[in-house]
C-alpha positions as CSV (number, residue, x, y, z in Angstrom):
1,M,-4.2,2.2,20.4
2,F,-2.9,4.2,17.4
3,F,-0.7,2.7,14.8
4,A,1.7,4.6,12.6
5,L,4.2,3.8,9.9
6,W,7.6,5.4,10.4
7,M,10.2,5.6,7.6
8,Q,13.5,4.6,9.0
9,G,16.9,3.7,7.5
10,Y,16.5,2.4,4.0
11,G,13.1,4.0,3.4
12,K,11.3,0.8,4.5
13,P,8.2,1.2,6.7
14,I,8.6,0.2,10.4
15,L,5.4,-0.3,12.3
16,T,5.3,1.7,15.5
17,M,2.6,1.6,18.1
18,L,1.7,4.7,20.1
19,D,-0.1,4.0,23.3
20,T,-2.8,6.7,23.5
21,H,-4.3,5.4,26.8
22,H,-2.6,7.7,29.2
23,Q,-3.5,10.0,32.0
24,P,-3.9,13.7,31.4
25,G,-0.5,15.3,31.5
26,D,1.3,12.1,30.6
27,Y,3.1,11.7,27.3
28,A,2.1,8.9,24.9
29,S,4.6,6.1,25.2
30,I,6.1,4.6,22.1
31,H,6.6,0.9,21.6
32,K,8.7,0.0,18.6
33,V,8.1,-3.3,16.8
34,K,11.3,-5.1,15.9
35,A,12.5,-4.0,12.5
36,P,12.9,-6.8,9.9
37,N,16.5,-7.5,8.9
38,M,17.9,-6.6,5.5
39,T,17.7,-10.2,4.2
40,E,13.9,-10.2,4.9
41,L,13.5,-6.8,3.1
42,I,15.4,-8.0,0.1
43,E,13.5,-11.2,-0.2
44,T,10.2,-9.3,0.1
45,R,11.4,-7.0,-2.6
46,R,12.4,-9.9,-4.9
47,K,8.9,-11.5,-4.4
48,R,7.2,-8.2,-5.3
49,L,9.4,-7.8,-8.4
50,L,8.8,-11.4,-9.5
51,Y,5.0,-10.8,-9.3
52,K,5.3,-7.6,-11.3
53,A,7.5,-9.3,-13.9
54,N,5.0,-12.2,-14.4
55,Y,2.0,-9.9,-14.9
56,R,2.8,-7.5,-17.7
57,G,0.5,-6.2,-20.4
58,F,0.7,-9.2,-22.7
59,R,1.6,-12.8,-22.6
60,E,4.9,-12.6,-24.5
61,A,6.2,-10.0,-22.1
62,D,5.0,-12.2,-19.2
63,L,7.0,-15.1,-20.5
64,L,10.2,-13.1,-21.3
65,I,10.3,-10.7,-18.3
66,G,8.8,-13.1,-15.8
67,G,11.0,-16.0,-17.0
68,F,14.0,-13.8,-16.7
69,A,13.0,-12.7,-13.2
70,K,12.4,-16.3,-12.1
71,A,15.9,-17.3,-13.4
72,H,17.9,-14.3,-12.2
73,L,16.3,-12.4,-9.3
74,A,17.6,-14.7,-6.6
75,G,21.2,-13.8,-7.6
76,M,20.7,-10.0,-7.9
77,G,22.2,-7.6,-5.5
78,E,20.6,-4.3,-4.5
79,A,22.0,-2.3,-7.5
80,E,20.7,-4.9,-9.9
81,L,17.3,-5.0,-8.2
82,D,17.2,-1.2,-8.6
83,E,17.9,-1.5,-12.3
84,F,15.4,-4.3,-12.8
85,E,12.7,-2.3,-10.9
86,A,13.4,0.7,-13.2
87,L,12.9,-1.6,-16.2
88,L,9.6,-2.8,-14.9
89,K,8.4,0.8,-14.8
90,L,8.9,1.2,-18.5
91,N,6.2,0.6,-21.1
92,D,5.7,-3.1,-21.6
93,R,5.7,-3.0,-25.4
94,D,8.8,-0.8,-25.6
95,L,10.7,-3.0,-23.1
96,F,9.7,-6.2,-25.0
97,D,10.7,-4.7,-28.4
98,W,14.0,-3.5,-27.1
99,A,14.8,-6.7,-25.3
100,T,14.0,-8.9,-28.3
101,G,15.8,-6.6,-30.8
102,K,12.7,-5.7,-32.7
103,R,13.7,-2.0,-32.1
104,E,16.9,-0.5,-31.1
105,A,17.0,0.4,-27.4
106,P,17.9,4.0,-26.4
107,A,21.5,4.5,-25.2
108,N,20.3,5.2,-21.6
109,M,19.0,1.6,-21.4
110,A,22.5,0.1,-21.2
111,G,23.1,-1.7,-18.0
112,P,24.1,-5.2,-16.8
113,V,20.5,-6.3,-16.1
114,F,19.1,-5.0,-19.4
115,D,22.0,-6.7,-21.2
116,R,21.2,-10.0,-19.6
117,L,17.5,-9.6,-20.3
118,C,18.4,-9.1,-24.0
119,K,20.4,-12.3,-24.0
120,F,17.9,-14.3,-22.1
121,D,16.7,-17.5,-23.9
122,I,12.9,-17.4,-23.7
123,A,12.7,-20.8,-25.4
124,G,13.8,-22.5,-22.2
125,V,10.9,-20.9,-20.4
126,I,8.4,-22.0,-23.0
127,H,9.6,-25.5,-23.2
128,G,9.7,-25.8,-19.4
129,A,6.1,-24.6,-19.2
130,A,5.1,-27.1,-21.8
131,Q,6.6,-30.0,-19.7
132,D,4.8,-29.0,-16.5
């Protein structure tokens, strides 16, 4: 058997199995595996983003960005997930400094997710971790 990943629809990989056991002159038959529904894809994406948010370059960023993700990812739609994913691609120190107000953020950073990150109360995350 030969397995291949096909990009379909929303750019998500769909596993397709090509049967290479055929007689000469026959064409390989294709068996498609059922594609996951959009809810599953979004939940997988949220889990991946939560993981990335919790493991930044330094502990303070882990607490701020990871705590924000834990508190808000479940309620984010696709556009907000796109914005949050773009934020996670930025330099950790820059993002942390902009979000905490240590440095002024560039004008292109403005967006609903970044605004909520800037207003996020990290103290609740720290006190919650201390109680666990």
